[in-house]
C-alpha positions in Angstrom: -79.3 -46.5 -56.2 -82.6 -47.6 -57.6 -83.2 -49.9 -54.6 -82.5 -47.2 -52.1 -84.8 -44.8 -54.0 -87.5 -47.5 -54.0 -87.0 -48.1 -50.2 -87.4 -44.3 -49.6 -90.6 -44.1 -51.7 -92.1 -47.1 -49.8 -91.2 -45.5 -46.5 -92.8 -42.2 -47.5 -96.0 -43.9 -48.7 -96.2 -45.8 -45.4 -95.8 -42.6 -43.4 -98.6 -40.9 -45.4 -100.9 -43.9 -44.9 -100.3 -43.9 -41.2 -101.0 -40.2 -40.9 -104.2 -40.4 -42.8 -105.4 -43.4 -40.8 -104.7 -41.6 -37.5 -106.7 -38.6 -38.7 -109.6 -40.8 -39.6 -109.5 -42.3 -36.1 -110.4 -38.8 -34.8 -113.6 -38.9 -36.8 -114.7 -37.2 -40.0 -118.2 -36.1 -39.2 -119.1 -32.4 -39.8 -119.1 -31.8 -36.1 -115.6 -33.1 -35.7 -114.2 -31.3 -38.7 -116.1 -28.1 -37.7 -117.4 -27.6 -41.2 -120.9 -27.2 -42.4 -122.1 -29.9 -44.8 -123.6 -29.0 -48.2 -127.1 -28.0 -47.6 -130.1 -27.8 -49.9 -130.4 -24.8 -52.2 -133.1 -23.8 -54.7 -133.6 -21.1 -57.3 -136.9 -19.4 -58.2 -136.8 -17.6 -61.5 -133.7 -15.7 -62.3 -133.6 -13.5 -59.2 -134.4 -15.5 -56.1 -131.9 -17.9 -54.6 -132.6 -19.9 -51.4 -129.4 -21.2 -49.8 -128.5 -23.4 -46.8 -132.0 -24.8 -46.3 -132.1 -26.8 -43.0 -134.8 -28.1 -40.7 -133.6 -27.8 -37.1 -135.3 -30.0 -34.5 -135.2 -30.0 -30.8 -132.0 -30.4 -28.9 -130.3 -33.9 -29.0 -133.1 -35.3 -31.2 -132.2 -38.5 -33.0 -133.9 -40.8 -35.5 -137.6 -40.4 -36.2 -138.8 -37.2 -34.6 -142.2 -35.5 -34.2 -142.3 -32.1 -32.6 -141.5 -28.5 -33.0 -138.9 -27.5 -35.6 -137.5 -24.4 -37.2 -136.6 -23.8 -40.9 -133.3 -22.1 -41.5 -132.6 -20.5 -44.9 -130.9 -17.5 -46.5 -132.8 -15.9 -49.3 -131.2 -13.5 -51.7 -133.0 -11.3 -54.3 -131.1 -9.8 -57.2 -134.2 -8.2 -58.7 -134.9 -4.5 -58.7 -138.1 -5.0 -56.8 -138.7 -6.6 -53.4 -140.1 -10.1 -53.0 -142.3 -11.3 -50.2 -142.1 -14.8 -48.7 -145.7 -15.6 -47.5 -145.3 -19.1 -46.2 -143.0 -22.1 -45.5 -144.2 -25.6 -44.9 -142.4 -28.8 -43.8 -144.4 -31.4 -45.6 -148.0 -30.4 -44.8 -147.1 -28.6 -41.6 -147.1 -24.7 -42.1 -144.7 -22.5 -40.3 -145.5 -19.3 -38.5 -143.2 -16.2 -38.9 -141.9 -14.1 -36.0 -139.4 -11.3 -35.9 -136.3 -11.3 -33.8 -138.3 -10.0 -30.8 -141.0 -12.7 -31.1 -143.6 -10.5 -32.7 -145.8 -12.1 -35.4 -145.2 -11.5 -39.1 -147.6 -12.2 -41.9 -144.7 -12.3 -44.4 -141.0 -11.7 -44.8 -139.8 -9.3 -47.4 -136.5 -9.8 -49.2 -135.4 -6.3 -50.3 -134.4 -5.6 -53.9 -130.7 -6.4 -54.3 -130.5 -7.7 -50.8 -130.8 -10.9 -48.7 -132.6 -12.0 -45.5 -131.4 -14.8 -43.1 -134.3 -16.7 -41.5 -133.4 -18.6 -38.3 -130.8 -18.0 -35.6 -130.2 -15.3 -33.1 -131.2 -11.8 -34.2 -133.1 -13.0 -37.3 -136.8 -13.6 -38.1 -137.9 -17.2 -37.5 -140.0 -19.7 -39.3 -141.4 -22.2 -36.7 -143.5 -25.3 -37.1 -145.4 -26.5 -34.0 -145.2 -30.1 -35.0 -143.3 -31.8 -37.9 -142.6 -35.4 -38.5 -139.1 -35.8 -39.8 -136.0 -38.1 -39.5 -133.0 -36.5 -38.0 -130.0 -37.0 -40.3 -132.4 -37.4 -43.3 -134.3 -35.0 -45.5 -137.6 -33.3 -45.2 -139.7 -31.8 -48.0 -140.1 -28.1 -47.6 -142.2 -25.6 -49.7 -141.6 -21.9 -50.0 -144.4 -19.8 -51.3 -144.1 -16.1 -52.3 -146.7 -13.4 -52.6 -146.8 -13.4 -56.4 -147.9 -17.0 -56.2 -144.6 -18.6 -57.1 -143.4 -21.5 -55.0 -140.4 -23.7 -54.8 -139.8 -27.1 -53.2 -136.6 -28.4 -51.7 -135.4 -31.4 -49.8 -133.9 -29.9 -46.6 -131.5 -31.7 -44.4 -132.7 -32.3 -40.9 -130.3 -31.5 -38.0 -130.8 -31.3 -34.2 -130.3 -28.0 -32.4 -127.4 -29.5 -30.5 -126.0 -33.0 -30.6 -124.0 -34.9 -27.9 -122.3 -32.8 -25.3 -124.6 -29.9 -26.1 -122.8 -28.8 -29.2 -123.6 -28.9 -32.9 -123.5 -26.9 -36.1 -127.0 -25.5 -35.5 -126.9 -24.9 -31.8 -129.3 -22.0 -31.0 -131.2 -22.4 -34.3 -133.8 -24.9 -33.1 -137.0 -24.6 -31.0 -136.3 -24.2 -27.3 -138.4 -23.6 -24.2 -137.2 -20.0 -24.1 -138.5 -19.6 -27.7 -142.0 -20.3 -26.6 -141.6 -17.7 -23.9 -140.3 -15.2 -26.5 -143.8 -14.4 -27.9 -144.5 -12.9 -24.6 -142.0 -10.2 -25.5 -144.5 -9.2 -28.2 -146.1 -7.1 -25.5 -142.9 -5.1 -25.0 -142.4 -4.5 -28.7 -145.9 -3.0 -28.8 -144.6 -0.6 -26.2 -141.9 0.5 -28.6 -143.7 2.2 -31.4 -141.3 1.9 -34.3 -140.7 -1.8 -34.0 -144.4 -2.8 -33.8 -144.9 -0.8 -37.0 -142.5 -3.1 -38.7 -143.9 -6.1 -36.9 -147.4 -5.4 -38.1 -146.1 -7.2 -41.1 -148.7 -6.1 -43.6 -146.5 -3.0 -43.7 -144.4 -5.5 -45.7 -141.3 -3.7 -46.9 -140.9 -2.4 -43.4 -140.8 -5.9 -42.0 -137.9 -7.2 -43.9 -135.9 -4.1 -43.7 -136.3 -4.3 -40.0 -135.6 -7.9 -40.4 -132.1 -6.9 -41.3 -132.2 -4.3 -38.6 -134.0 -6.6 -36.3 -131.1 -7.3 -34.0 -131.4 -3.7 -32.9 -135.1 -4.1 -32.5 -134.5 -7.2 -30.5 -132.4 -5.4 -28.0 -135.0 -2.7 -27.5 -137.8 -5.1 -26.4 -135.3 -6.8 -24.1 -135.0 -3.6 -22.1 -138.6 -3.5 -21.0 -138.4 -7.2 -20.3 -135.6 -6.5 -17.9 -137.7 -4.0 -16.0 
């Protein structure tokens, strides 16, 4: 009895080992597993939390990279008053802010008790014209707020799209169409309400529209189609 039980246990262990080895053969990179890796996060005081901080480079970039890059981050604010993000830098390279329609912003407001996603379709963007980073490594990023507070984080660096044109951050990086987007600023100016929010000094308006930006983004697209 004990021998047969032992044989059964050995067979079961062997089957499990073979299954795990075959799954490893398929690859265990984040792209293969379709999961997002743990990304940098930072806390400022007791109310501001910066999550999923990533620097996204141009499409299919590998190794050492110098060129345009976007910063992707989600900022939540649990305070009873809004907070304004005034600047982001990758190393010593400052980012410029634009709304979802490509209009310039002087700051991005995170509403009280709310959150703002920066980067990706339908969201405000933080773009650096030229950053020197290593794809697959980490890059120092600095976030500065209007009240003078700042926080540093080591952000992971990922390409917009990897091999075969797919990746976790496809559509989040700088693209040729992104440089054409600022041209749409002309059409937002035609739409009165959106430019009001875009004229970012009207701060609280900017972020609130930041959340509502997707709608604003579609509006400018209409004149562009004409």
